[in-house]
C-alpha positions as CSV (number, residue, x, y, z in Angstrom):
1,M,15.7,22.7,-3.9
2,L,16.0,18.7,-3.4
3,N,13.2,16.7,-2.0
4,Y,13.8,13.6,0.0
5,T,10.7,11.4,-0.1
6,F,10.6,8.0,2.0
7,D,8.1,5.5,1.6
8,I,8.4,2.6,4.7
9,G,7.3,-0.8,4.1
10,G,7.3,-4.0,5.7
11,T,10.3,-5.1,5.5
12,G,12.2,-2.2,3.8
13,I,12.4,1.4,2.8
14,K,12.2,3.3,-0.5
15,C,14.0,6.4,-1.0
16,I,13.4,8.9,-4.0
17,V,15.1,12.3,-4.3
18,F,13.6,14.5,-6.4
19,E,14.8,18.0,-8.1
20,N,12.7,20.1,-9.7
21,D,9.8,17.5,-10.5
22,K,12.8,14.9,-11.6
23,E,14.0,11.8,-10.0
24,I,17.9,12.0,-9.5
25,K,18.5,9.6,-6.9
26,E,16.9,6.2,-5.8
27,Y,17.6,4.4,-2.5
28,H,16.6,1.0,-1.1
29,V,17.3,0.0,2.2
30,D,16.4,-3.3,4.2
31,T,15.0,-2.9,7.4
32,K,15.0,-6.6,8.4
33,S,18.1,-8.9,8.0
34,N,16.3,-12.1,7.4
35,P,13.2,-11.5,4.8
36,D,11.1,-14.4,6.8
37,Q,11.4,-12.5,9.5
38,M,7.7,-11.6,11.2
39,G,8.6,-9.4,13.8
40,K,8.0,-5.7,14.0
41,T,10.7,-2.9,13.0
42,K,11.3,-0.4,15.9
43,L,10.6,2.9,14.5
44,I,13.9,4.4,16.0
45,E,16.0,1.5,13.5
46,V,13.9,3.2,10.8
47,L,15.1,6.7,11.7
48,E,18.4,5.5,11.6
49,K,18.3,4.2,8.0
50,I,17.3,7.3,7.1
51,S,19.6,9.5,9.1
52,E,22.3,7.6,7.1
53,I,20.8,8.5,3.8
54,L,20.2,12.5,4.9
55,N,23.7,12.7,6.6
56,N,25.3,12.7,3.5
57,E,23.7,15.5,2.0
58,K,24.9,18.9,1.9
59,Q,22.2,21.0,0.1
60,E,19.2,22.1,1.6
61,F,16.3,19.8,1.2
62,N,12.7,19.1,2.2
63,L,11.8,15.5,3.7
64,A,8.9,13.6,3.1
65,I,7.9,10.2,4.9
66,A,5.1,7.8,4.4
67,V,4.5,5.3,7.0
68,P,2.2,2.4,7.7
69,G,-0.7,2.8,9.9
70,P,-2.4,5.4,11.1
71,V,-0.9,9.2,11.4
72,D,-2.0,12.3,12.5
73,P,-0.4,14.8,9.5
74,Y,-0.8,18.0,11.2
75,K,0.8,17.0,14.4
76,R,3.5,14.6,12.4
77,K,2.8,12.0,14.6
78,I,2.5,8.1,14.2
79,L,-0.7,7.1,16.2
80,A,-0.3,3.3,16.3
81,E,1.7,0.4,15.8
82,S,1.7,-1.6,12.7
83,S,4.5,-2.9,11.0
84,M,6.8,-0.7,13.5
85,C,6.7,-0.4,17.1
86,E,8.0,1.8,19.7
87,V,6.3,4.5,17.7
88,N,5.9,7.4,20.5
89,I,8.7,9.4,19.3
90,N,8.8,13.3,18.6
91,L,9.8,13.1,14.9
92,E,10.0,17.0,14.3
93,E,12.6,17.0,17.2
94,Y,14.2,14.0,15.8
95,F,14.9,15.5,12.6
96,S,15.5,19.2,13.9
97,R,19.1,17.9,14.0
98,F,19.3,18.4,10.1
99,K,19.9,22.1,9.7
100,N,19.4,22.1,6.2
101,M,16.0,20.6,6.2
102,K,13.3,23.5,4.9
103,K,10.0,21.2,5.2
104,F,9.0,18.1,6.7
105,I,6.1,16.1,6.6
106,L,4.5,12.4,7.5
107,H,1.4,10.8,6.3
108,N,0.0,7.2,6.2
109,D,1.6,5.3,3.2
110,A,-1.3,4.3,1.3
111,K,-2.9,7.7,1.3
112,A,0.2,9.0,0.3
113,A,0.1,6.7,-2.7
114,A,-3.3,7.4,-3.4
115,Y,-2.5,11.2,-3.7
116,G,0.4,10.1,-6.0
117,E,-1.8,8.2,-8.3
118,F,-4.5,10.9,-8.1
119,L,-2.4,13.8,-9.4
120,E,-0.5,11.4,-12.2
121,R,-4.1,10.6,-13.2
122,K,-5.3,14.2,-13.1
123,K,-3.2,14.7,-16.1
124,T,-5.3,13.3,-18.1
125,L,-8.6,12.3,-16.5
126,K,-11.3,14.5,-15.0
127,I,-12.0,12.8,-11.8
128,E,-12.8,13.6,-8.0
129,N,-12.8,10.8,-6.1
130,M,-11.0,7.5,-6.4
131,A,-9.2,4.9,-4.2
132,H,-5.8,3.7,-4.8
133,L,-5.0,-0.3,-3.0
134,T,-1.5,-1.4,-2.4
135,I,-0.8,-5.2,-2.4
136,G,2.1,-5.9,-0.2
137,T,2.8,-7.5,3.3
138,A,-0.9,-6.5,3.7
139,I,-3.5,-4.3,2.1
140,G,-3.4,-0.8,2.2
141,C,-5.7,1.7,0.9
142,G,-5.9,5.5,0.4
143,L,-9.2,7.5,-0.6
144,I,-9.2,11.1,-2.4
145,I,-12.7,12.6,-2.2
146,N,-13.2,16.0,-3.3
147,E,-9.3,15.9,-4.6
148,R,-8.5,15.8,-1.5
149,I,-6.6,13.0,1.0
150,F,-9.8,12.2,3.0
151,D,-8.2,11.5,6.6
152,G,-11.5,10.6,8.7
153,K,-12.2,11.6,12.2
154,N,-9.4,9.7,13.8
155,F,-7.4,9.4,11.0
156,R,-8.1,6.0,10.2
157,A,-10.2,6.0,7.0
158,G,-8.6,3.6,4.7
159,E,-7.6,1.1,7.1
160,V,-9.5,-1.4,5.2
161,G,-6.9,-4.5,6.1
162,K,-8.2,-4.0,9.7
163,M,-11.8,-4.4,8.6
164,R,-13.4,-8.0,9.8
165,S,-13.4,-10.8,7.4
166,N,-15.0,-14.6,8.0
167,I,-13.5,-16.3,5.0
168,Y,-12.7,-19.7,6.4
169,G,-16.3,-19.4,8.7
170,N,-14.0,-18.3,11.8
171,D,-14.4,-14.8,13.4
172,G,-11.1,-12.7,13.9
173,F,-9.9,-12.5,10.8
174,T,-9.4,-9.4,9.1
175,V,-9.4,-8.4,5.2
176,T,-5.4,-8.4,5.5
177,L,-5.6,-11.9,5.6
178,D,-7.8,-12.4,2.6
179,T,-6.0,-10.0,0.6
180,G,-2.2,-9.4,1.2
181,L,0.2,-11.1,-0.6
182,G,2.8,-11.3,2.3
183,T,0.3,-12.6,4.6
184,L,-0.7,-15.3,1.5
185,L,3.0,-16.1,1.4
186,F,3.0,-16.9,5.3
187,K,0.1,-19.0,5.0
188,H,1.7,-21.3,2.2
189,Q,4.8,-21.3,4.9
190,Y,2.4,-22.3,7.7
191,F,1.0,-25.1,5.8
192,T,3.9,-26.7,4.2
193,K,6.1,-26.4,7.6
194,C,9.1,-24.7,5.6
195,E,11.8,-23.0,6.8
196,T,11.4,-20.4,4.6
197,K,8.6,-18.5,2.9
198,L,8.6,-18.7,-0.9
199,T,8.7,-15.2,-3.1
200,G,6.0,-13.7,-5.3
201,F,7.5,-15.2,-8.3
202,E,8.2,-18.7,-6.7
203,L,4.3,-18.6,-5.6
204,F,3.0,-17.9,-9.1
205,E,5.9,-20.7,-10.4
206,K,4.4,-23.3,-8.6
207,Y,0.7,-22.1,-9.3
208,N,1.9,-22.6,-12.9
209,N,2.9,-26.0,-12.2
210,K,-0.2,-27.1,-11.0
211,D,1.1,-27.3,-7.4
212,P,-2.4,-28.1,-5.5
213,L,-1.6,-26.1,-2.3
214,C,-0.4,-23.0,-4.2
215,V,-3.6,-23.5,-6.8
216,Q,-6.2,-23.5,-3.8
217,L,-4.2,-20.6,-2.1
218,V,-4.2,-18.1,-5.2
219,D,-7.4,-19.0,-6.7
220,E,-9.1,-17.9,-3.4
221,W,-7.0,-15.0,-2.8
222,I,-7.6,-13.6,-6.2
223,S,-11.4,-14.2,-5.7
224,Q,-11.5,-12.4,-2.3
225,L,-9.2,-9.4,-3.6
226,S,-11.7,-8.8,-6.6
227,K,-14.9,-9.3,-4.3
228,F,-13.0,-6.9,-2.3
229,I,-12.6,-4.2,-5.0
230,I,-16.5,-4.7,-5.9
231,N,-17.6,-4.1,-2.6
232,L,-15.2,-0.6,-2.1
233,D,-16.9,0.7,-5.1
234,F,-20.2,-0.7,-4.7
235,C,-20.0,1.4,-1.3
236,L,-18.3,4.3,-2.3
237,D,-19.3,4.9,-6.2
238,L,-15.8,6.1,-7.2
239,D,-14.5,7.8,-10.4
240,L,-11.7,5.2,-10.2
241,I,-10.0,2.4,-8.2
242,T,-6.4,1.9,-8.7
243,L,-4.0,-1.1,-7.3
244,G,-0.4,-1.0,-6.6
245,G,2.2,-2.6,-5.2
246,A,5.2,-4.9,-7.0
247,I,2.3,-7.5,-7.4
248,S,0.8,-5.1,-9.5
249,S,3.8,-5.4,-12.3
250,N,2.9,-9.4,-12.8
251,N,0.9,-9.6,-15.9
252,Q,-0.3,-12.8,-15.1
253,F,-2.0,-11.7,-12.1
254,V,-3.2,-8.4,-13.6
255,S,-5.1,-11.0,-16.0
256,M,-6.7,-13.5,-13.0
257,L,-7.7,-10.0,-11.1
258,N,-9.5,-8.8,-13.9
259,E,-11.0,-12.2,-14.8
260,A,-12.4,-12.3,-11.5
261,I,-13.9,-8.8,-11.0
262,S,-15.9,-9.4,-14.7
263,K,-16.9,-13.1,-12.9
264,N,-17.5,-12.1,-9.8
265,K,-19.4,-8.7,-10.5
266,S,-22.6,-10.7,-10.4
267,F,-24.1,-13.7,-8.8
268,E,-27.3,-15.6,-8.6
269,W,-28.8,-16.9,-5.6
270,E,-32.2,-19.0,-5.0
271,G,-32.4,-18.3,-8.7
272,R,-32.5,-14.9,-8.7
273,K,-29.6,-12.7,-10.5
274,F,-27.8,-10.0,-8.6
275,D,-25.9,-7.1,-10.7
276,T,-23.8,-5.6,-8.0
277,N,-21.6,-3.3,-10.2
278,E,-21.9,-3.3,-14.0
279,E,-19.5,-0.3,-14.4
280,I,-16.8,-1.9,-12.1
281,E,-14.7,-3.1,-15.2
282,N,-14.3,0.3,-16.3
283,K,-13.6,1.6,-13.3
284,F,-10.7,-0.7,-12.1
285,E,-7.3,-0.1,-13.5
286,I,-3.7,-0.8,-12.4
287,S,-1.2,2.0,-10.9
288,L,1.0,3.9,-13.3
289,L,3.4,5.0,-10.6
290,K,3.1,1.3,-9.2
291,N,5.5,1.0,-6.2
292,K,6.6,5.1,-6.5
293,A,3.2,5.9,-5.9
294,A,3.7,6.7,-2.0
295,C,6.9,9.0,-3.0
296,Y,5.2,10.8,-5.6
297,G,2.4,11.5,-3.4
298,G,4.8,12.9,-0.9
299,L,6.2,15.2,-3.3
300,G,3.2,16.2,-4.2
301,L,2.0,17.1,-0.5
302,L,5.5,18.7,0.0
303,K,4.0,21.2,-3.1
304,I,0.8,22.0,-0.9
305,N,2.3,22.1,3.1
């Protein structure tokens, strides 16, 4: 049986097709014609892109879709807008047109990524509780508690990007502004008044060339991300915290983040030293599956549903 797994991102769709647990095809489809475009994408436009791929399939297949924002996986319904808008579409009815589709599941992208990474780690580690962070346009988080995806009462568990933050001493900001790579690039564009925003690669290139603004923004970003990771484990006392997304393949970023975690796990205030988390360095690792984690999570969820 073929398993089509889709991971819907802020600007594109990743698809991996599995057969007998092996990757046989991979696709990437842009959902925005302009990479600097900030507006939301209509859900129907995403569904049409997915349909273009599925229309070519003649064999029977299962379908897993991972999307941003809160999702009811039992009713297969997107509960709120995120990077996508106009989400009130009956997805089961929409995909019923594919008569060769045998099974359909829908889940939040960060939770699917967490489950994919958890299954990969379970091959070599004895773990029950973990968090998986995805750094992209914003920040995503999936929680695995007692070896299962933790959804929460209203399916909002793990929506860490919407938590309040006051990094600049002002009210109304969220953790996404502190820790998302996309928001970091938009901040640079805002401060420089550039018509186009930098790529992550260009940002680090400017950082290494000692561009003052890039040095300030990147150092601040790494510091806030490290503190968030420390706080997350201090609250939940997990077996493991992993971090994925395209930026996790940047060795310089990984080195800087590990250094910041070591630096910020302890601090002094009025002559007193506070050791918030001595174990965090041994609990934090970069994702093994990188930006494929959500697709592998979709594959794992198809097996148990």
